[in-house]
C-alpha positions in Angstrom: 8.3 -14.8 16.6 8.8 -16.1 13.4 11.9 -14.4 11.6 11.8 -12.8 8.5 13.7 -14.3 5.2 16.6 -12.0 5.6 17.1 -12.8 9.3 16.9 -16.4 8.8 19.3 -16.1 5.6 21.9 -14.7 7.7 21.4 -17.1 10.4 21.7 -20.0 7.9 24.6 -18.1 6.6 26.1 -18.3 10.1 25.7 -21.9 10.7 27.2 -22.9 7.1 30.8 -21.3 8.8 30.5 -23.9 11.8 30.5 -26.4 9.1 33.4 -24.4 7.2 35.4 -24.2 10.0 35.7 -28.4 10.6 37.5 -28.5 7.1 40.8 -26.7 5.6 39.8 -25.0 2.1 36.3 -26.1 1.3 34.4 -23.1 2.0 33.5 -23.1 -1.5 32.2 -26.5 -1.2 29.7 -25.4 1.5 28.5 -22.4 0.0 27.7 -24.4 -3.5 26.2 -26.9 -1.2 23.8 -24.0 0.5 23.0 -22.6 -2.9 21.8 -26.0 -4.3 19.9 -26.9 -1.3 18.2 -23.0 -1.4 17.5 -22.6 -5.1 16.6 -26.8 -4.8 19.1 -27.5 -7.7 21.7 -30.3 -8.1 25.2 -30.1 -7.6 28.5 -31.2 -9.0 31.8 -31.8 -7.1 34.8 -32.3 -9.4 38.1 -34.0 -8.0 40.4 -36.4 -6.8 39.1 -39.1 -4.0 40.2 -38.6 -1.0 39.3 -34.6 -0.5 36.8 -35.1 2.3 33.6 -34.4 0.1 31.5 -37.5 1.6 32.7 -36.7 5.0 31.4 -32.7 4.1 28.5 -33.6 2.9 27.5 -35.4 6.0 28.3 -32.6 8.4 26.6 -30.2 6.1 23.1 -32.8 6.0 23.4 -32.5 9.8 22.2 -28.8 9.3 19.3 -30.0 7.9 18.5 -32.8 10.1 19.0 -35.2 7.6 21.5 -38.0 6.2 22.0 -38.4 2.7 21.9 -41.3 0.8 25.3 -42.2 -0.5 26.7 -44.9 -3.1 29.3 -45.4 -5.5 28.5 -46.1 -8.9 30.4 -48.6 -11.2 29.6 -49.6 -14.4 28.6 -52.8 -12.8 26.1 -51.0 -10.5 22.5 -52.6 -11.0 19.2 -49.9 -10.9 17.8 -51.9 -7.6 21.0 -50.7 -5.7 19.8 -47.5 -5.9 16.4 -46.8 -6.5 15.0 -50.1 -4.4 14.3 -53.8 -5.4 11.0 -55.5 -6.6 8.9 -56.0 -3.8 8.8 -60.2 -3.8 6.5 -60.8 -1.4 4.0 -58.2 -3.0 4.7 -59.9 -6.3 4.0 -63.4 -5.2 0.8 -63.0 -3.0 -1.0 -60.1 -5.2 0.9 -60.2 -8.9 1.4 -56.7 -8.3 5.0 -55.5 -9.8 6.0 -52.8 -6.9 9.2 -51.6 -6.0 10.4 -51.4 -2.3 12.4 -47.6 -2.1 12.3 -47.6 1.9 15.7 -46.3 2.6 17.0 -45.7 -1.0 17.7 -42.3 -3.1 14.1 -41.7 -4.3 13.1 -41.6 -0.5 16.1 -39.6 0.4 16.1 -35.4 1.0 19.6 -35.3 -0.5 21.9 -37.9 -2.2 25.1 -38.2 -3.3 26.3 -40.7 -5.8 30.1 -40.7 -6.3 31.4 -41.3 -10.0 27.8 -40.2 -11.1 28.9 -40.3 -14.6 29.8 -44.1 -14.2 26.0 -45.1 -14.0 24.6 -47.5 -16.5 22.3 -45.5 -19.0 19.4 -47.2 -17.2 20.6 -45.6 -14.1 20.9 -42.3 -15.5 18.1 -42.3 -17.5 15.7 -42.8 -14.1 17.6 -40.3 -12.7 16.8 -37.7 -15.1 12.9 -37.9 -14.4 13.9 -38.1 -10.4 16.1 -35.1 -10.5 14.0 -33.1 -12.9 10.3 -33.5 -12.0 11.4 -35.1 -8.5 9.0 -38.3 -9.5 9.8 -42.3 -9.6 7.8 -45.0 -11.0 7.3 -47.7 -8.3 5.5 -50.3 -10.8 1.6 -48.9 -11.3 2.1 -46.0 -9.0 4.2 -42.5 -9.2 6.4 -42.2 -5.7 6.6 -37.9 -5.4 9.9 -37.6 -4.3 11.2 -35.5 -1.2 14.9 -34.9 -3.0 16.0 -31.6 -2.7 19.1 -31.7 -4.2 21.4 -34.6 -5.8 25.1 -34.1 -5.2 27.2 -35.9 -7.7 31.0 -36.3 -7.5 33.2 -37.1 -10.2 37.2 -37.1 -10.8 36.8 -35.4 -14.0 33.6 -34.8 -16.2 33.4 -37.1 -19.3 33.8 -35.8 -22.9 30.7 -38.0 -24.2 27.9 -36.1 -26.0 25.6 -38.5 -24.8 26.2 -37.3 -21.4 25.5 -33.6 -21.9 22.1 -33.6 -21.3 22.2 -35.5 -17.8 25.1 -33.5 -17.0 24.0 -30.0 -17.8 21.1 -30.7 -15.1 23.9 -30.3 -12.4 23.5 -26.4 -12.6 25.9 -25.4 -9.8 29.6 -27.0 -10.1 33.1 -26.6 -8.1 36.3 -28.1 -7.9 38.0 -29.5 -5.0 41.9 -30.1 -4.9 44.4 -31.5 -2.4 45.4 -28.5 -0.1 48.2 -26.7 -0.6 51.6 -27.1 1.3 51.0 -24.3 3.5 47.9 -25.7 5.2 48.8 -29.0 5.6 49.8 -29.0 9.4 45.7 -27.4 9.6 44.7 -30.7 7.6 46.6 -32.7 9.8 45.3 -30.9 12.9 42.0 -30.9 12.3 41.8 -34.4 10.8 43.2 -36.1 13.8 40.5 -34.1 16.1 37.8 -35.8 13.2 39.3 -39.1 14.0 39.4 -38.9 17.6 35.9 -37.8 17.7 34.5 -40.5 15.5 37.0 -43.2 17.6 34.9 -41.9 20.4 31.6 -42.2 18.9 32.4 -46.0 17.6 33.1 -46.9 21.2 30.0 -44.9 22.6 27.6 -45.7 19.7 26.9 -42.2 19.5 27.2 -41.0 16.0 26.6 -37.2 16.3 27.9 -36.2 19.6 31.0 -34.3 18.7 28.1 -32.4 16.0 26.2 -31.0 18.6 27.9 -27.7 18.3 25.9 -27.6 14.7 22.8 -25.8 15.3 20.1 -27.5 12.3 17.5 -25.6 9.8 14.3 -27.1 11.0 12.5 -28.5 7.9 10.0 -25.8 8.2 13.0 -22.9 8.3 14.5 -24.4 5.4 11.1 -24.3 3.2 10.7 -20.7 4.3 13.7 -19.9 2.4 13.1 -21.8 -0.4 10.1 -20.0 -1.0 11.7 -16.5 -0.3 14.0 -17.6 -3.3 11.3 -16.7 -5.6 10.1 -13.5 -3.7 13.9 -12.2 -4.0 14.3 -8.8 -6.3 16.3 -9.6 -9.3 15.8 -6.2 -11.6 19.1 -4.4 -10.1 21.2 -7.3 -11.5 19.3 -8.2 -14.8 20.8 -5.7 -17.0 24.5 -6.5 -16.0 23.6 -10.5 -16.3 22.3 -10.3 -19.7 25.4 -8.7 -20.7 27.5 -11.1 -19.2 25.7 -13.8 -21.1 26.0 -12.2 -24.3 29.8 -12.1 -23.4 29.7 -15.7 -23.1 28.3 -16.7 -26.1 30.6 -14.3 -28.1 33.7 -16.2 -26.7 31.7 -19.7 -27.5 31.4 -20.3 -23.3 28.8 -22.9 -23.4 26.1 -21.8 -21.4 22.5 -23.5 -22.2 19.4 -21.1 -22.2 18.3 -23.5 -19.0 21.4 -22.9 -17.3 21.0 -19.1 -18.1 17.3 -19.0 -16.7 17.9 -21.3 -13.7 21.2 -19.5 -12.9 18.7 -16.7 -11.3 17.6 -18.7 -8.7 21.2 -18.9 -7.3 21.5 -15.1 -7.2 18.7 -14.9 -5.2 19.6 -17.8 -3.0 22.5 -16.1 -2.8 21.1 -12.7 -1.6 18.8 -14.6 1.0 22.0 -15.9 2.6 23.4 -12.3 2.8 20.4 -11.0 4.6 18.6 -9.0 1.4 15.4 -9.7 -0.5 17.1 -7.6 -3.5 19.9 -9.1 -5.3 22.8 -6.6 -6.2 25.6 -7.4 -8.7 27.8 -9.1 -5.7 25.0 -11.8 -6.1 26.4 -12.2 -9.9 30.2 -13.7 -8.5 28.0 -17.2 -8.1 28.4 -17.3 -11.8 31.8 -18.6 -11.6 30.0 -21.9 -9.9 27.8 -22.5 -13.1 30.3 -23.4 -15.8 29.6 -26.3 -18.3 32.8 -27.3 -19.2 35.6 -27.0 -16.9 37.9 -25.5 -19.5 35.9 -22.8 -19.2 36.0 -21.6 -15.7 39.0 -19.3 -16.1 37.3 -17.6 -19.4 33.8 -17.7 -17.4 35.6 -15.6 -14.0 37.4 -13.4 -16.1 34.1 -12.4 -18.2 32.4 -11.8 -15.1 35.2 -9.8 -13.3 35.3 -7.7 -16.7 31.7 -6.7 -15.9 32.4 -5.1 -12.2 31.4 -8.1 -10.1 34.1 -8.9 -7.3 34.9 -12.6 -7.9 37.7 -14.2 -5.4 40.4 -16.3 -6.8 39.6 -19.9 -7.4 38.9 -22.0 -4.0 39.8 -18.8 -2.1 36.8 -18.5 0.0 38.4 -15.5 0.9 37.5 -13.8 3.9 37.1 -9.9 4.3 40.2 -8.5 6.0 37.9 -6.6 8.7 37.1 -10.3 9.8 40.9 -11.1 10.2 41.7 -8.0 12.4 38.7 -9.1 14.6 40.5 -12.4 15.2 43.8 -10.8 15.7 42.5 -8.5 18.2 40.8 -11.5 19.9 43.8 -13.1 20.0 46.0 -10.9 21.5 43.4 -10.1 24.2 43.4 -13.8 25.4 47.2 -13.4 25.2 47.2 -11.0 28.1 45.0 -13.4 29.9 46.8 -16.6 29.3 48.1 -18.1 32.3 49.8 -21.5 30.9 51.8 -22.9 27.9 49.3 -24.8 26.4 47.0 -22.0 26.2 49.6 -19.9 24.3 50.7 -22.4 22.1 46.5 -23.0 20.6 46.9 -19.3 20.5 50.1 -19.5 18.1 48.8 -22.1 16.3 45.5 -20.1 15.5 47.7 -17.1 15.1 49.7 -19.0 12.3 46.6 -19.8 10.5 45.5 -15.7 9.8 49.1 -15.7 8.7 48.6 -18.4 6.3 45.1 -17.1 5.2 46.5 -13.7 4.8 49.6 -14.3 2.5 47.4 -16.9 0.5 44.2 -14.6 0.2 45.0 -11.2 0.8 49.2 -10.8 -0.3 48.7 -6.9 -0.5 47.7 -6.6 3.1 51.1 -5.9 4.4 50.1 -3.8 7.5 47.8 -6.9 8.4 50.6 -9.4 7.6 53.2 -7.5 9.6 50.1 -7.2 12.4 50.0 -10.9 12.5 53.9 -11.6 12.8 54.4 -9.2 15.3 51.8 -10.9 17.7 53.1 -14.2 16.6 56.4 -12.7 18.1 54.5 -11.8 21.0 53.1 -15.3 21.7 56.5 -16.7 22.0 58.2 -14.2 23.9 55.2 -14.7 26.5 55.9 -18.4 26.3 59.8 -18.2 26.7 58.9 -16.3 29.6 56.6 -18.7 31.5 58.9 -21.7 30.5 62.6 -20.3 29.8 64.1 -23.8 30.1 61.9 -25.2 27.7 62.2 -22.5 24.9 65.5 -21.2 25.6 68.4 -23.6 24.3 
């Protein structure tokens, strides 16, 4: 039986959580990628190298049963490296100029161009038509590209007026930084697990076997969700949205008419991911990912919040404290059932993550923080009871 868009949207949101669990403090990036895919808009990720951008995109694409076309642009990159080279045989045999696009960006559903602003004018001009109209001239014919979203990444956005038109095509934006000191242990733990799985895959030639827990979204299901975006009712948020736009302009925050119109698709996609066919004001919080100039991000956040829209702290990906309470109860239940030190050590590590999450994202939840601390004491106490010689020194 075919699921309704509301149920399908919530199911997709649940699968996104599986991707988020594989990375530390990258929930915002996953959310932005999902919004880009559902609204068929392009995404810009700004941050230093070594922040797991490429790896995260690979995992995200597994949900869509596709592999991204990925390439690092430099000022020496030739268009043929991105779009395909001339079909020499066709030219020699039939004097027909044709570009062989097999396996190249024009035939990709998701593409990732690292250091996207370093491309030559020839590459960027071709990309403009590709990301705007989803078409590519292969010679005498025009290819209809299946491109859903182009993900560009860069260390920074260049202050170059000639790049403004190209940059504005990336509707959704987010920033990534190296994780904070409190999360270093989680990064090392999760990263080593990933490296171990990659070693196993290299040896077994089974590249995705550790990702089989990811339940993919079928192409037909994605198409249904993309169609449903256009059917979401936006009337309940339009008045507030209009006021926010006027405030942005009054404070000189760059927000083009194109961006203002297309942003409505993002609000609709946000509603779908929350299982609704009607947007509410919480969906306007996605505006924090629609900045043009990074310097305006904090002002945009403030203006959106001033209009009564709940906005999380940058990069927080904050969960509702109720969900943390559920996790805490689960840890307490498993502690009572645990019979080995290994089980208790794993629970203690999970509980430690909850403590870090609360202190970072909900510092005002004093009672819940105290409950997590008490659970940690209970876990350590049971560990000592199981192995007193090791734990009592």
